[in-house]
C-alpha positions in Angstrom: 74.5 124.1 96.5 74.6 121.5 99.4 77.8 120.5 100.5 77.7 116.7 100.4 81.1 115.6 98.8 84.0 114.2 100.9 87.3 112.3 100.2 90.3 110.8 101.5 93.6 112.3 100.1 97.2 110.8 100.3 99.8 109.2 98.3 99.6 106.0 98.3 95.8 105.9 98.8 94.6 102.8 97.0 94.7 100.8 100.2 92.7 103.1 102.2 89.6 101.6 103.9 88.2 105.0 104.7 85.5 105.0 101.9 84.1 101.5 103.1 83.9 103.0 106.9 82.5 106.4 105.8 80.0 104.8 103.6 78.6 102.4 106.3 78.3 105.2 108.6 76.5 107.3 106.2 74.1 104.8 105.5 73.2 104.3 109.3 73.0 108.1 109.5 70.7 108.2 106.5 73.2 110.9 105.1 73.3 111.1 101.0 77.1 111.9 101.2 79.6 110.8 98.6 83.0 109.8 99.9 85.6 109.0 97.4 89.6 108.5 97.6 92.0 110.5 95.5 95.8 110.0 95.0 97.4 113.6 96.0 101.1 114.1 96.7 102.5 117.0 98.9 103.7 119.0 95.8 100.1 118.8 94.3 98.1 119.2 97.7 97.7 123.2 97.4 96.5 123.2 93.7 94.1 120.3 94.4 92.7 122.0 97.4 92.2 125.4 95.6 90.2 123.4 92.8 87.3 122.4 95.1 84.0 124.1 94.8 81.2 124.6 97.2 79.9 121.0 96.8 82.7 119.9 99.0 82.0 119.4 102.8 85.3 118.0 103.8 88.6 115.9 103.3 90.4 113.2 105.3 94.1 113.5 104.9 96.6 110.7 105.3 100.4 110.7 104.7 102.2 112.7 103.4 99.6 115.7 103.7 99.0 116.3 107.2 101.6 119.1 107.6 100.5 120.6 104.3 96.8 120.5 105.7 98.0 122.1 108.8 99.4 124.9 107.0 96.4 125.5 104.8 94.0 125.5 107.6 92.4 129.0 108.8 91.6 127.6 112.2 93.0 124.8 114.2 91.6 122.5 117.0 93.9 121.9 120.2 95.2 118.5 119.0 96.1 120.0 115.5 97.8 122.8 117.1 99.9 120.7 119.4 101.0 118.1 117.0 101.4 120.5 113.8 99.4 117.8 111.9 95.8 118.1 110.4 94.1 115.0 109.3 90.7 116.5 108.9 89.5 119.5 107.1 86.1 120.9 107.5 85.4 123.0 104.2 81.8 123.9 104.6 83.0 127.1 106.6 86.3 128.1 105.7 89.0 125.5 106.1 88.9 124.3 109.7 91.7 122.1 110.6 91.3 119.1 113.1 93.5 116.2 114.4 91.3 113.2 115.2 94.4 110.7 115.5 95.1 111.6 119.1 91.4 111.0 120.2 91.3 107.9 117.8 94.2 106.4 119.8 92.6 107.1 123.2 89.3 105.8 122.1 90.8 102.6 120.4 92.8 101.7 123.5 89.8 102.4 126.0 87.7 100.0 123.7 90.4 97.4 124.5 90.2 98.2 128.4 93.3 100.4 128.5 92.5 103.9 130.0 95.8 104.8 131.8 99.6 104.2 131.2 102.0 105.9 133.4 105.1 104.9 131.4 105.0 104.8 127.5 107.4 104.0 124.8 106.8 105.4 121.3 108.6 103.9 118.4 109.2 106.5 115.6 109.5 110.2 115.5 107.2 111.4 112.7 103.8 113.2 112.6 102.1 110.0 114.0 104.4 110.0 117.0 103.4 113.5 117.9 99.8 112.5 118.1 100.9 109.3 119.9 102.6 111.5 122.6 99.6 113.7 123.1 97.6 110.7 123.5 99.9 109.3 126.1 99.6 112.4 128.0 95.8 112.1 127.9 96.2 108.5 129.4 98.1 109.9 132.3 101.6 109.2 131.1 104.4 110.6 133.6 107.2 109.6 131.5 107.6 109.0 127.6 110.5 107.3 125.8 110.9 108.1 122.0 112.9 105.5 120.3 114.1 106.3 116.5 116.7 105.4 114.1 117.9 108.9 114.4 117.2 110.2 117.7 117.9 113.9 116.8 114.6 113.9 114.7 112.6 113.6 117.9 113.8 117.2 119.3 110.5 118.2 118.5 108.9 115.7 120.7 111.0 116.5 123.4 109.9 120.0 123.2 106.3 119.0 122.9 106.9 117.1 126.1 108.1 120.3 127.9 105.1 122.1 126.7 102.8 119.5 128.2 104.9 119.2 131.4 105.9 115.4 130.8 109.2 114.0 130.8 110.1 113.1 127.2 113.5 111.4 126.3 114.8 110.4 122.9 117.0 107.6 122.2 118.2 104.9 119.6 116.3 101.6 119.0 119.0 99.6 120.5 119.5 101.6 123.7 118.9 99.8 127.0 115.4 98.8 127.9 113.4 99.8 131.0 109.9 98.5 131.7 107.1 100.5 130.2 103.1 100.0 130.4 102.4 100.7 126.9 104.4 100.6 123.7 103.0 102.7 120.6 104.7 101.8 117.4 104.2 104.7 114.7 106.5 103.1 112.3 105.5 103.0 108.7 103.5 99.8 107.6 106.1 97.2 106.3 109.0 98.5 108.4 111.0 95.7 109.8 113.0 95.7 113.1 115.7 93.2 113.9 113.6 90.2 115.3 115.9 89.8 118.3 115.5 93.5 119.2 111.8 93.6 118.7 111.6 90.3 121.0 113.5 92.0 123.7 111.2 95.1 123.5 108.3 92.9 124.1 109.7 91.8 127.5 109.7 95.2 128.8 107.2 96.9 126.4 104.0 96.2 128.0 100.9 96.2 125.6 101.9 96.9 122.1 99.8 99.3 120.1 100.7 99.2 116.6 99.1 101.9 114.3 100.0 99.6 111.5 97.0 97.3 110.2 97.8 95.9 106.8 99.3 93.4 106.6 98.3 92.0 110.3 99.8 90.9 112.4 102.8 93.2 111.5 106.4 92.1 111.7 106.6 93.7 115.3 103.5 92.2 116.4 104.7 88.8 115.4 107.7 89.3 117.4 105.9 90.5 120.4 106.1 87.3 122.3 105.7 88.4 125.8 102.9 90.8 125.9 99.6 91.7 124.0 99.7 93.2 120.6 96.8 95.3 119.2 96.2 96.4 115.7 96.0 99.9 114.4 92.3 99.0 112.9 91.1 100.4 116.2 92.7 103.7 115.7 91.7 103.7 112.0 88.0 103.0 113.2 87.9 105.5 115.9 89.6 108.6 114.3 87.1 108.1 111.5 84.2 108.2 113.9 85.6 111.6 115.1 85.9 112.7 111.6 82.2 111.9 110.9 81.3 113.9 113.9 83.3 116.9 112.6 81.4 116.4 109.1 78.2 116.3 110.7 78.2 119.0 113.3 81.8 120.5 113.6 82.8 119.0 116.8 84.8 115.8 117.4 83.9 115.4 121.0 80.0 115.4 120.5 78.8 111.7 119.6 76.7 111.1 116.5 73.1 110.1 116.8 72.7 106.4 117.2 76.7 106.1 117.4 76.8 102.5 118.7 75.0 101.4 115.6 77.3 103.7 113.4 80.3 102.1 115.0 79.0 98.4 114.5 78.4 99.2 110.8 81.9 100.4 110.5 83.6 97.4 112.3 81.5 95.2 110.1 83.2 96.5 106.8 86.9 96.3 108.4 
């Protein structure tokens, strides 16, 4: 049986643009793959995964399933091991877990002319924050400041910084502000920060890269009056490109055939 079925799982999932992105890419690549969406919560993940047959090639995982997918993987790529999060499962050869969010952030920023940042501020302390931290290190960050409503939740990020030999500090949202080159907001879509605080952050925050993309501009981007604000659509697109590389040949670092045309087709449906 040919493995040609794929899907994105998460909860909620109705808003996901992944089916349109993947379908556009598969058409350019001439692949007869079927990519759907399915609402799966954390409690139902293991049973749903065990219920898949040999027709399944892989899965894209969104919240709240990235940690469950990490635990279910038989092998992990470096970014998945570092972050403890898997957003891509390749099922045609066991359960190989990958994290394409890290590369998606780096690629999205590169597409906007940003290929380095010495000082970075990360807003939020969840799974996406770990990917943002690793991406920041790959951009050459020398210091990373994590801001969270509960700074104690960032203990794992501080430890990850020690592992990667970069200075990571954790603080509250309203702590004193020092200038940074880049702010990566990993807060859930719809999160509202105090407008005055957000405006003050914009004065010292450099470029804002907000992983939220719907609705856009986000509340934070609207308050970012003193700097450039970038939507998370770029990350959505670029991490999906890396997922398709994995589904096609098992390596997210190897470009697809006619990748420029693939990216153009995907951008057209965003």
